mmCIF file of the N, C-alpha and C atoms, coordinates in Angstrom:
data_MODEL
# 
_entry.id   MODEL 
# 
loop_
_atom_site.group_PDB 
_atom_site.id 
_atom_site.type_symbol 
_atom_site.label_atom_id 
_atom_site.label_alt_id 
_atom_site.label_comp_id 
_atom_site.label_asym_id 
_atom_site.label_entity_id 
_atom_site.label_seq_id 
_atom_site.pdbx_PDB_ins_code 
_atom_site.Cartn_x 
_atom_site.Cartn_y 
_atom_site.Cartn_z 
_atom_site.occupancy 
_atom_site.B_iso_or_equiv 
_atom_site.pdbx_formal_charge 
_atom_site.auth_seq_id 
_atom_site.auth_comp_id 
_atom_site.auth_asym_id 
_atom_site.auth_atom_id 
_atom_site.pdbx_PDB_model_num 
ATOM 1   N N  . MET A 1 1  ? 0.828  -1.184 0.000   1.00 0.00 ? 1  MET A N  1 
ATOM 2   C CA . MET A 1 1  ? 0.000  0.000  0.000   1.00 0.00 ? 1  MET A CA 1 
ATOM 3   C C  . MET A 1 1  ? 0.879  1.259  0.000   1.00 0.00 ? 1  MET A C  1 
ATOM 4   N N  . GLY A 1 2  ? 1.909  1.318  0.869   1.00 0.00 ? 2  GLY A N  1 
ATOM 5   C CA . GLY A 1 2  ? 2.796  2.469  0.929   1.00 0.00 ? 2  GLY A CA 1 
ATOM 6   C C  . GLY A 1 2  ? 3.596  2.644  -0.345  1.00 0.00 ? 2  GLY A C  1 
ATOM 7   N N  . GLU A 1 3  ? 3.944  1.527  -0.977  1.00 0.00 ? 3  GLU A N  1 
ATOM 8   C CA . GLU A 1 3  ? 4.699  1.613  -2.222  1.00 0.00 ? 3  GLU A CA 1 
ATOM 9   C C  . GLU A 1 3  ? 3.854  2.227  -3.327  1.00 0.00 ? 3  GLU A C  1 
ATOM 10  N N  . GLN A 1 4  ? 2.583  1.938  -3.333  1.00 0.00 ? 4  GLN A N  1 
ATOM 11  C CA . GLN A 1 4  ? 1.683  2.484  -4.351  1.00 0.00 ? 4  GLN A CA 1 
ATOM 12  C C  . GLN A 1 4  ? 1.586  4.003  -4.218  1.00 0.00 ? 4  GLN A C  1 
ATOM 13  N N  . ILE A 1 5  ? 1.478  4.492  -2.992  1.00 0.00 ? 5  ILE A N  1 
ATOM 14  C CA . ILE A 1 5  ? 1.385  5.938  -2.778  1.00 0.00 ? 5  ILE A CA 1 
ATOM 15  C C  . ILE A 1 5  ? 2.672  6.626  -3.217  1.00 0.00 ? 5  ILE A C  1 
ATOM 16  N N  . GLN A 1 6  ? 3.809  6.061  -2.852  1.00 0.00 ? 6  GLN A N  1 
ATOM 17  C CA . GLN A 1 6  ? 5.101  6.626  -3.253  1.00 0.00 ? 6  GLN A CA 1 
ATOM 18  C C  . GLN A 1 6  ? 5.240  6.651  -4.764  1.00 0.00 ? 6  GLN A C  1 
ATOM 19  N N  . GLN A 1 7  ? 4.824  5.603  -5.400  1.00 0.00 ? 7  GLN A N  1 
ATOM 20  C CA . GLN A 1 7  ? 4.927  5.526  -6.852  1.00 0.00 ? 7  GLN A CA 1 
ATOM 21  C C  . GLN A 1 7  ? 4.029  6.568  -7.510  1.00 0.00 ? 7  GLN A C  1 
ATOM 22  N N  . ASP A 1 8  ? 2.816  6.762  -7.006  1.00 0.00 ? 8  ASP A N  1 
ATOM 23  C CA . ASP A 1 8  ? 1.919  7.759  -7.567  1.00 0.00 ? 8  ASP A CA 1 
ATOM 24  C C  . ASP A 1 8  ? 2.492  9.168  -7.427  1.00 0.00 ? 8  ASP A C  1 
ATOM 25  N N  . ASP A 1 9  ? 3.129  9.463  -6.315  1.00 0.00 ? 9  ASP A N  1 
ATOM 26  C CA . ASP A 1 9  ? 3.732  10.781 -6.120  1.00 0.00 ? 9  ASP A CA 1 
ATOM 27  C C  . ASP A 1 9  ? 4.850  11.016 -7.136  1.00 0.00 ? 9  ASP A C  1 
ATOM 28  N N  . ASP A 1 10 ? 5.630  9.989  -7.387  1.00 0.00 ? 10 ASP A N  1 
ATOM 29  C CA . ASP A 1 10 ? 6.747  10.143 -8.304  1.00 0.00 ? 10 ASP A CA 1 
ATOM 30  C C  . ASP A 1 10 ? 6.282  10.303 -9.747  1.00 0.00 ? 10 ASP A C  1 
ATOM 31  N N  . VAL A 1 11 ? 5.176  9.694  -10.090 1.00 0.00 ? 11 VAL A N  1 
ATOM 32  C CA . VAL A 1 11 ? 4.691  9.732  -11.469 1.00 0.00 ? 11 VAL A CA 1 
ATOM 33  C C  . VAL A 1 11 ? 4.223  11.133 -11.848 1.00 0.00 ? 11 VAL A C  1 
ATOM 34  N N  . ASP A 1 12 ? 3.433  11.770 -10.996 1.00 0.00 ? 12 ASP A N  1 
ATOM 35  C CA . ASP A 1 12 ? 2.896  13.080 -11.385 1.00 0.00 ? 12 ASP A CA 1 
ATOM 36  C C  . ASP A 1 12 ? 3.782  14.248 -10.953 1.00 0.00 ? 12 ASP A C  1 
ATOM 37  N N  . GLY A 1 13 ? 4.932  13.966 -10.386 1.00 0.00 ? 13 GLY A N  1 
ATOM 38  C CA . GLY A 1 13 ? 5.891  15.029 -10.083 1.00 0.00 ? 13 GLY A CA 1 
ATOM 39  C C  . GLY A 1 13 ? 5.583  15.816 -8.834  1.00 0.00 ? 13 GLY A C  1 
ATOM 40  N N  . THR A 1 14 ? 4.710  15.351 -7.978  1.00 0.00 ? 14 THR A N  1 
ATOM 41  C CA . THR A 1 14 ? 4.387  16.084 -6.760  1.00 0.00 ? 14 THR A CA 1 
ATOM 42  C C  . THR A 1 14 ? 5.044  15.468 -5.536  1.00 0.00 ? 14 THR A C  1 
ATOM 43  N N  . ALA A 1 15 ? 6.148  14.793 -5.739  1.00 0.00 ? 15 ALA A N  1 
ATOM 44  C CA . ALA A 1 15 ? 6.851  14.206 -4.602  1.00 0.00 ? 15 ALA A CA 1 
ATOM 45  C C  . ALA A 1 15 ? 7.302  15.329 -3.675  1.00 0.00 ? 15 ALA A C  1 
ATOM 46  N N  . PRO A 1 16 ? 7.120  15.158 -2.379  1.00 0.00 ? 16 PRO A N  1 
ATOM 47  C CA . PRO A 1 16 ? 7.499  16.229 -1.457  1.00 0.00 ? 16 PRO A CA 1 
ATOM 48  C C  . PRO A 1 16 ? 9.009  16.459 -1.468  1.00 0.00 ? 16 PRO A C  1 
ATOM 49  N N  . GLY A 1 17 ? 9.369  17.689 -1.378  1.00 0.00 ? 17 GLY A N  1 
ATOM 50  C CA . GLY A 1 17 ? 10.785 18.045 -1.383  1.00 0.00 ? 17 GLY A CA 1 
ATOM 51  C C  . GLY A 1 17 ? 10.964 19.442 -0.863  1.00 0.00 ? 17 GLY A C  1 
ATOM 52  N N  . PRO A 1 18 ? 12.191 19.874 -0.673  1.00 0.00 ? 18 PRO A N  1 
ATOM 53  C CA . PRO A 1 18 ? 12.417 21.214 -0.120  1.00 0.00 ? 18 PRO A CA 1 
ATOM 54  C C  . PRO A 1 18 ? 12.050 22.302 -1.130  1.00 0.00 ? 18 PRO A C  1 
ATOM 55  N N  . ASP A 1 19 ? 11.509 23.366 -0.626  1.00 0.00 ? 19 ASP A N  1 
ATOM 56  C CA . ASP A 1 19 ? 11.260 24.530 -1.466  1.00 0.00 ? 19 ASP A CA 1 
ATOM 57  C C  . ASP A 1 19 ? 12.041 25.710 -0.883  1.00 0.00 ? 19 ASP A C  1 
ATOM 58  N N  . GLU A 1 20 ? 11.814 26.912 -1.406  1.00 0.00 ? 20 GLU A N  1 
ATOM 59  C CA . GLU A 1 20 ? 12.612 28.049 -0.969  1.00 0.00 ? 20 GLU A CA 1 
ATOM 60  C C  . GLU A 1 20 ? 12.404 28.380 0.507   1.00 0.00 ? 20 GLU A C  1 
ATOM 61  N N  . ARG A 1 21 ? 11.245 28.004 1.073   1.00 0.00 ? 21 ARG A N  1 
ATOM 62  C CA . ARG A 1 21 ? 11.024 28.265 2.493   1.00 0.00 ? 21 ARG A CA 1 
ATOM 63  C C  . ARG A 1 21 ? 11.861 27.354 3.372   1.00 0.00 ? 21 ARG A C  1 
ATOM 64  N N  . ASP A 1 22 ? 12.281 26.217 2.863   1.00 0.00 ? 22 ASP A N  1 
ATOM 65  C CA . ASP A 1 22 ? 13.044 25.256 3.652   1.00 0.00 ? 22 ASP A CA 1 
ATOM 66  C C  . ASP A 1 22 ? 14.546 25.376 3.458   1.00 0.00 ? 22 ASP A C  1 
ATOM 67  N N  . LEU A 1 23 ? 14.985 26.181 2.533   1.00 0.00 ? 23 LEU A N  1 
ATOM 68  C CA . LEU A 1 23 ? 16.416 26.251 2.252   1.00 0.00 ? 23 LEU A CA 1 
ATOM 69  C C  . LEU A 1 23 ? 17.217 26.764 3.442   1.00 0.00 ? 23 LEU A C  1 
ATOM 70  N N  . ASP A 1 24 ? 16.652 27.732 4.205   1.00 0.00 ? 24 ASP A N  1 
ATOM 71  C CA . ASP A 1 24 ? 17.391 28.226 5.364   1.00 0.00 ? 24 ASP A CA 1 
ATOM 72  C C  . ASP A 1 24 ? 17.520 27.173 6.447   1.00 0.00 ? 24 ASP A C  1 
ATOM 73  N N  . LEU A 1 25 ? 16.607 26.211 6.480   1.00 0.00 ? 25 LEU A N  1 
ATOM 74  C CA . LEU A 1 25 ? 16.726 25.120 7.437   1.00 0.00 ? 25 LEU A CA 1 
ATOM 75  C C  . LEU A 1 25 ? 17.819 24.150 7.025   1.00 0.00 ? 25 LEU A C  1 
ATOM 76  N N  . MET A 1 26 ? 17.996 24.014 5.734   1.00 0.00 ? 26 MET A N  1 
ATOM 77  C CA . MET A 1 26 ? 18.963 23.037 5.240   1.00 0.00 ? 26 MET A CA 1 
ATOM 78  C C  . MET A 1 26 ? 20.400 23.553 5.309   1.00 0.00 ? 26 MET A C  1 
ATOM 79  N N  . ASP A 1 27 ? 20.602 24.848 5.082   1.00 0.00 ? 27 ASP A N  1 
ATOM 80  C CA . ASP A 1 27 ? 21.981 25.347 5.064   1.00 0.00 ? 27 ASP A CA 1 
ATOM 81  C C  . ASP A 1 27 ? 22.389 26.031 6.364   1.00 0.00 ? 27 ASP A C  1 
ATOM 82  N N  . GLY A 1 28 ? 21.498 26.130 7.340   1.00 0.00 ? 28 GLY A N  1 
ATOM 83  C CA . GLY A 1 28 ? 21.851 26.656 8.650   1.00 0.00 ? 28 GLY A CA 1 
ATOM 84  C C  . GLY A 1 28 ? 21.775 28.160 8.783   1.00 0.00 ? 28 GLY A C  1 
ATOM 85  N N  . ARG A 1 29 ? 21.200 28.858 7.793   1.00 0.00 ? 29 ARG A N  1 
ATOM 86  C CA . ARG A 1 29 ? 21.108 30.314 7.902   1.00 0.00 ? 29 ARG A CA 1 
ATOM 87  C C  . ARG A 1 29 ? 20.244 30.750 9.072   1.00 0.00 ? 29 ARG A C  1 
ATOM 88  N N  . TRP A 1 30 ? 19.199 29.980 9.386   1.00 0.00 ? 30 TRP A N  1 
ATOM 89  C CA . TRP A 1 30 ? 18.321 30.394 10.487  1.00 0.00 ? 30 TRP A CA 1 
ATOM 90  C C  . TRP A 1 30 ? 19.083 30.390 11.801  1.00 0.00 ? 30 TRP A C  1 
ATOM 91  N N  . GLU A 1 31 ? 20.025 29.466 11.982  1.00 0.00 ? 31 GLU A N  1 
ATOM 92  C CA . GLU A 1 31 ? 20.823 29.434 13.206  1.00 0.00 ? 31 GLU A CA 1 
ATOM 93  C C  . GLU A 1 31 ? 21.722 30.657 13.291  1.00 0.00 ? 31 GLU A C  1 
ATOM 94  N N  . GLN A 1 32 ? 22.318 31.030 12.172  1.00 0.00 ? 32 GLN A N  1 
ATOM 95  C CA . GLN A 1 32 ? 23.185 32.207 12.170  1.00 0.00 ? 32 GLN A CA 1 
ATOM 96  C C  . GLN A 1 32 ? 22.394 33.458 12.515  1.00 0.00 ? 32 GLN A C  1 
ATOM 97  N N  . GLU A 1 33 ? 21.207 33.604 11.954  1.00 0.00 ? 33 GLU A N  1 
ATOM 98  C CA . GLU A 1 33 ? 20.383 34.777 12.235  1.00 0.00 ? 33 GLU A CA 1 
ATOM 99  C C  . GLU A 1 33 ? 19.871 34.757 13.674  1.00 0.00 ? 33 GLU A C  1 
ATOM 100 N N  . TYR A 1 34 ? 19.431 33.608 14.144  1.00 0.00 ? 34 TYR A N  1 
ATOM 101 C CA . TYR A 1 34 ? 18.834 33.510 15.475  1.00 0.00 ? 34 TYR A CA 1 
ATOM 102 C C  . TYR A 1 34 ? 19.860 33.770 16.565  1.00 0.00 ? 34 TYR A C  1 
ATOM 103 N N  . TYR A 1 35 ? 21.026 33.177 16.440  1.00 0.00 ? 35 TYR A N  1 
ATOM 104 C CA . TYR A 1 35 ? 22.032 33.292 17.490  1.00 0.00 ? 35 TYR A CA 1 
ATOM 105 C C  . TYR A 1 35 ? 22.953 34.498 17.326  1.00 0.00 ? 35 TYR A C  1 
ATOM 106 N N  . SER A 1 36 ? 22.794 35.260 16.258  1.00 0.00 ? 36 SER A N  1 
ATOM 107 C CA . SER A 1 36 ? 23.663 36.412 16.049  1.00 0.00 ? 36 SER A CA 1 
ATOM 108 C C  . SER A 1 36 ? 23.286 37.588 16.946  1.00 0.00 ? 36 SER A C  1 
ATOM 109 N N  . GLY A 1 37 ? 22.066 37.618 17.437  1.00 0.00 ? 37 GLY A N  1 
ATOM 110 C CA . GLY A 1 37 ? 21.610 38.712 18.279  1.00 0.00 ? 37 GLY A CA 1 
ATOM 111 C C  . GLY A 1 37 ? 21.010 39.852 17.508  1.00 0.00 ? 37 GLY A C  1 
ATOM 112 N N  . ARG A 1 38 ? 20.966 39.748 16.192  1.00 0.00 ? 38 ARG A N  1 
ATOM 113 C CA . ARG A 1 38 ? 20.377 40.824 15.390  1.00 0.00 ? 38 ARG A CA 1 
ATOM 114 C C  . ARG A 1 38 ? 18.864 40.764 15.408  1.00 0.00 ? 38 ARG A C  1 
ATOM 115 N N  . ILE A 1 39 ? 18.304 39.588 15.617  1.00 0.00 ? 39 ILE A N  1 
ATOM 116 C CA . ILE A 1 39 ? 16.853 39.442 15.671  1.00 0.00 ? 39 ILE A CA 1 
ATOM 117 C C  . ILE A 1 39 ? 16.424 39.641 17.115  1.00 0.00 ? 39 ILE A C  1 
ATOM 118 N N  . ARG A 1 40 ? 15.594 40.625 17.344  1.00 0.00 ? 40 ARG A N  1 
ATOM 119 C CA . ARG A 1 40 ? 15.143 40.913 18.704  1.00 0.00 ? 40 ARG A CA 1 
ATOM 120 C C  . ARG A 1 40 ? 13.760 40.321 18.893  1.00 0.00 ? 40 ARG A C  1 
ATOM 121 N N  . THR A 1 41 ? 13.614 39.576 19.950  1.00 0.00 ? 41 THR A N  1 
ATOM 122 C CA . THR A 1 41 ? 12.312 38.995 20.274  1.00 0.00 ? 41 THR A CA 1 
ATOM 123 C C  . THR A 1 41 ? 11.869 39.525 21.625  1.00 0.00 ? 41 THR A C  1 
ATOM 124 N N  . ARG A 1 42 ? 10.588 39.631 21.798  1.00 0.00 ? 42 ARG A N  1 
ATOM 125 C CA . ARG A 1 42 ? 10.040 40.122 23.053  1.00 0.00 ? 42 ARG A CA 1 
ATOM 126 C C  . ARG A 1 42 ? 9.954  38.968 24.041  1.00 0.00 ? 42 ARG A C  1 
ATOM 127 N N  . ASP A 1 43 ? 10.429 39.201 25.229  1.00 0.00 ? 43 ASP A N  1 
ATOM 128 C CA . ASP A 1 43 ? 10.374 38.199 26.279  1.00 0.00 ? 43 ASP A CA 1 
ATOM 129 C C  . ASP A 1 43 ? 9.048  38.380 27.022  1.00 0.00 ? 43 ASP A C  1 
ATOM 130 N N  . TRP A 1 44 ? 8.067  37.552 26.695  1.00 0.00 ? 44 TRP A N  1 
ATOM 131 C CA . TRP A 1 44 ? 6.732  37.706 27.260  1.00 0.00 ? 44 TRP A CA 1 
ATOM 132 C C  . TRP A 1 44 ? 6.701  37.383 28.745  1.00 0.00 ? 44 TRP A C  1 
ATOM 133 N N  . ASN A 1 45 ? 7.647  36.590 29.233  1.00 0.00 ? 45 ASN A N  1 
ATOM 134 C CA . ASN A 1 45 ? 7.703  36.343 30.672  1.00 0.00 ? 45 ASN A CA 1 
ATOM 135 C C  . ASN A 1 45 ? 8.047  37.622 31.417  1.00 0.00 ? 45 ASN A C  1 
ATOM 136 N N  . ALA A 1 46 ? 8.963  38.386 30.886  1.00 0.00 ? 46 ALA A N  1 
ATOM 137 C CA . ALA A 1 46 ? 9.332  39.650 31.515  1.00 0.00 ? 46 ALA A CA 1 
ATOM 138 C C  . ALA A 1 46 ? 8.165  40.640 31.474  1.00 0.00 ? 46 ALA A C  1 
ATOM 139 N N  . VAL A 1 47 ? 7.418  40.646 30.393  1.00 0.00 ? 47 VAL A N  1 
ATOM 140 C CA . VAL A 1 47 ? 6.248  41.530 30.295  1.00 0.00 ? 47 VAL A CA 1 
ATOM 141 C C  . VAL A 1 47 ? 5.217  41.134 31.349  1.00 0.00 ? 47 VAL A C  1 
ATOM 142 N N  . GLY A 1 48 ? 4.996  39.840 31.519  1.00 0.00 ? 48 GLY A N  1 
ATOM 143 C CA . GLY A 1 48 ? 4.039  39.361 32.530  1.00 0.00 ? 48 GLY A CA 1 
ATOM 144 C C  . GLY A 1 48 ? 4.478  39.711 33.938  1.00 0.00 ? 48 GLY A C  1 
ATOM 145 N N  . VAL A 1 49 ? 5.764  39.596 34.224  1.00 0.00 ? 49 VAL A N  1 
ATOM 146 C CA . VAL A 1 49 ? 6.274  39.955 35.550  1.00 0.00 ? 49 VAL A CA 1 
ATOM 147 C C  . VAL A 1 49 ? 6.104  41.448 35.783  1.00 0.00 ? 49 VAL A C  1 
ATOM 148 N N  . GLY A 1 50 ? 6.355  42.252 34.777  1.00 0.00 ? 50 GLY A N  1 
ATOM 149 C CA . GLY A 1 50 ? 6.181  43.696 34.912  1.00 0.00 ? 50 GLY A CA 1 
ATOM 150 C C  . GLY A 1 50 ? 4.735  44.079 35.198  1.00 0.00 ? 50 GLY A C  1 
ATOM 151 N N  . VAL A 1 51 ? 3.814  43.446 34.509  1.00 0.00 ? 51 VAL A N  1 
ATOM 152 C CA . VAL A 1 51 ? 2.386  43.722 34.747  1.00 0.00 ? 51 VAL A CA 1 
ATOM 153 C C  . VAL A 1 51 ? 1.998  43.266 36.146  1.00 0.00 ? 51 VAL A C  1 
ATOM 154 N N  . ALA A 1 52 ? 2.496  42.111 36.570  1.00 0.00 ? 52 ALA A N  1 
ATOM 155 C CA . ALA A 1 52 ? 2.180  41.612 37.911  1.00 0.00 ? 52 ALA A CA 1 
ATOM 156 C C  . ALA A 1 52 ? 2.704  42.557 38.987  1.00 0.00 ? 52 ALA A C  1 
ATOM 157 N N  . ILE A 1 53 ? 3.907  43.097 38.782  1.00 0.00 ? 53 ILE A N  1 
ATOM 158 C CA . ILE A 1 53 ? 4.457  44.041 39.757  1.00 0.00 ? 53 ILE A CA 1 
ATOM 159 C C  . ILE A 1 53 ? 3.604  45.302 39.826  1.00 0.00 ? 53 ILE A C  1 
ATOM 160 N N  . LEU A 1 54 ? 3.138  45.789 38.686  1.00 0.00 ? 54 LEU A N  1 
ATOM 161 C CA . LEU A 1 54 ? 2.269  46.970 38.684  1.00 0.00 ? 54 LEU A CA 1 
ATOM 162 C C  . LEU A 1 54 ? 0.960  46.709 39.414  1.00 0.00 ? 54 LEU A C  1 
ATOM 163 N N  . VAL A 1 55 ? 0.379  45.534 39.207  1.00 0.00 ? 55 VAL A N  1 
ATOM 164 C CA . VAL A 1 55 ? -0.891 45.197 39.874  1.00 0.00 ? 55 VAL A CA 1 
ATOM 165 C C  . VAL A 1 55 ? -0.680 45.110 41.377  1.00 0.00 ? 55 VAL A C  1 
ATOM 166 N N  . ILE A 1 56 ? 0.375  44.434 41.790  1.00 0.00 ? 56 ILE A N  1 
ATOM 167 C CA . ILE A 1 56 ? 0.636  44.302 43.233  1.00 0.00 ? 56 ILE A CA 1 
ATOM 168 C C  . ILE A 1 56 ? 0.922  45.666 43.853  1.00 0.00 ? 56 ILE A C  1 
ATOM 169 N N  . ALA A 1 57 ? 1.679  46.499 43.151  1.00 0.00 ? 57 ALA A N  1 
ATOM 170 C CA . ALA A 1 57 ? 1.974  47.837 43.672  1.00 0.00 ? 57 ALA A CA 1 
ATOM 171 C C  . ALA A 1 57 ? 0.703  48.669 43.785  1.00 0.00 ? 57 ALA A C  1 
ATOM 172 N N  . SER A 1 58 ? -0.212 48.519 42.818  1.00 0.00 ? 58 SER A N  1 
ATOM 173 C CA . SER A 1 58 ? -1.454 49.296 42.881  1.00 0.00 ? 58 SER A CA 1 
ATOM 174 C C  . SER A 1 58 ? -2.360 48.827 44.013  1.00 0.00 ? 58 SER A C  1 
ATOM 175 N N  . LEU A 1 59 ? -2.164 47.619 44.505  1.00 0.00 ? 59 LEU A N  1 
ATOM 176 C CA . LEU A 1 59 ? -2.940 47.137 45.649  1.00 0.00 ? 59 LEU A CA 1 
ATOM 177 C C  . LEU A 1 59 ? -2.265 47.482 46.979  1.00 0.00 ? 59 LEU A C  1 
ATOM 178 N N  . VAL A 1 60 ? -0.948 47.456 47.025  1.00 0.00 ? 60 VAL A N  1 
ATOM 179 C CA . VAL A 1 60 ? -0.219 47.631 48.282  1.00 0.00 ? 60 VAL A CA 1 
ATOM 180 C C  . VAL A 1 60 ? -0.038 49.107 48.639  1.00 0.00 ? 60 VAL A C  1 
ATOM 181 N N  . ILE A 1 61 ? 0.257  49.948 47.676  1.00 0.00 ? 61 ILE A N  1 
ATOM 182 C CA . ILE A 1 61 ? 0.533  51.365 47.967  1.00 0.00 ? 61 ILE A CA 1 
ATOM 183 C C  . ILE A 1 61 ? -0.666 52.063 48.620  1.00 0.00 ? 61 ILE A C  1 
ATOM 184 N N  . PRO A 1 62 ? -1.900 51.865 48.144  1.00 0.00 ? 62 PRO A N  1 
ATOM 185 C CA . PRO A 1 62 ? -3.026 52.509 48.848  1.00 0.00 ? 62 PRO A CA 1 
ATOM 186 C C  . PRO A 1 62 ? -3.189 52.006 50.292  1.00 0.00 ? 62 PRO A C  1 
ATOM 187 N N  . MET A 1 63 ? -2.866 50.747 50.557  1.00 0.00 ? 63 MET A N  1 
ATOM 188 C CA . MET A 1 63 ? -2.965 50.238 51.928  1.00 0.00 ? 63 MET A CA 1 
ATOM 189 C C  . MET A 1 63 ? -1.986 50.977 52.826  1.00 0.00 ? 63 MET A C  1 
ATOM 190 N N  . PHE A 1 64 ? -0.758 51.211 52.378  1.00 0.00 ? 64 PHE A N  1 
ATOM 191 C CA . PHE A 1 64 ? 0.222  51.935 53.170  1.00 0.00 ? 64 PHE A CA 1 
ATOM 192 C C  . PHE A 1 64 ? -0.193 53.394 53.361  1.00 0.00 ? 64 PHE A C  1 
ATOM 193 N N  . LEU A 1 65 ? -0.772 53.986 52.340  1.00 0.00 ? 65 LEU A N  1 
ATOM 194 C CA . LEU A 1 65 ? -1.202 55.371 52.459  1.00 0.00 ? 65 LEU A CA 1 
ATOM 195 C C  . LEU A 1 65 ? -2.314 55.525 53.483  1.00 0.00 ? 65 LEU A C  1 
ATOM 196 N N  . VAL A 1 66 ? -3.223 54.555 53.562  1.00 0.00 ? 66 VAL A N  1 
ATOM 197 C CA . VAL A 1 66 ? -4.306 54.603 54.533  1.00 0.00 ? 66 VAL A CA 1 
ATOM 198 C C  . VAL A 1 66 ? -3.747 54.405 55.949  1.00 0.00 ? 66 VAL A C  1 
ATOM 199 N N  . LEU A 1 67 ? -2.787 53.516 56.117  1.00 0.00 ? 67 LEU A N  1 
ATOM 200 C CA . LEU A 1 67 ? -2.217 53.227 57.426  1.00 0.00 ? 67 LEU A CA 1 
ATOM 201 C C  . LEU A 1 67 ? -1.375 54.387 57.958  1.00 0.00 ? 67 LEU A C  1 
ATOM 202 N N  . THR A 1 68 ? -0.738 55.121 57.077  1.00 0.00 ? 68 THR A N  1 
ATOM 203 C CA . THR A 1 68 ? 0.132  56.215 57.530  1.00 0.00 ? 68 THR A CA 1 
ATOM 204 C C  . THR A 1 68 ? -0.633 57.505 57.776  1.00 0.00 ? 68 THR A C  1 
ATOM 205 N N  . ARG A 1 69 ? -1.870 57.541 57.471  1.00 0.00 ? 69 ARG A N  1 
ATOM 206 C CA . ARG A 1 69 ? -2.665 58.763 57.638  1.00 0.00 ? 69 ARG A CA 1 
ATOM 207 C C  . ARG A 1 69 ? -2.987 59.005 59.040  1.00 0.00 ? 69 ARG A C  1 
# 
């Protein structure tokens, strides 16, 4: 059964193979770009920690202001 499918792909020329989107995976260009530091990515964990700190500060600061009055 598997041989029949492979043979059919080869006959009509639609056998899977690399295209231009896969070339950077094959020659390692994506590694050079990724590890070079030129591509900047957002660290969503840091964004979440920053938002959490703001929320906690907005809850704690009014409590201290009420206590010091």
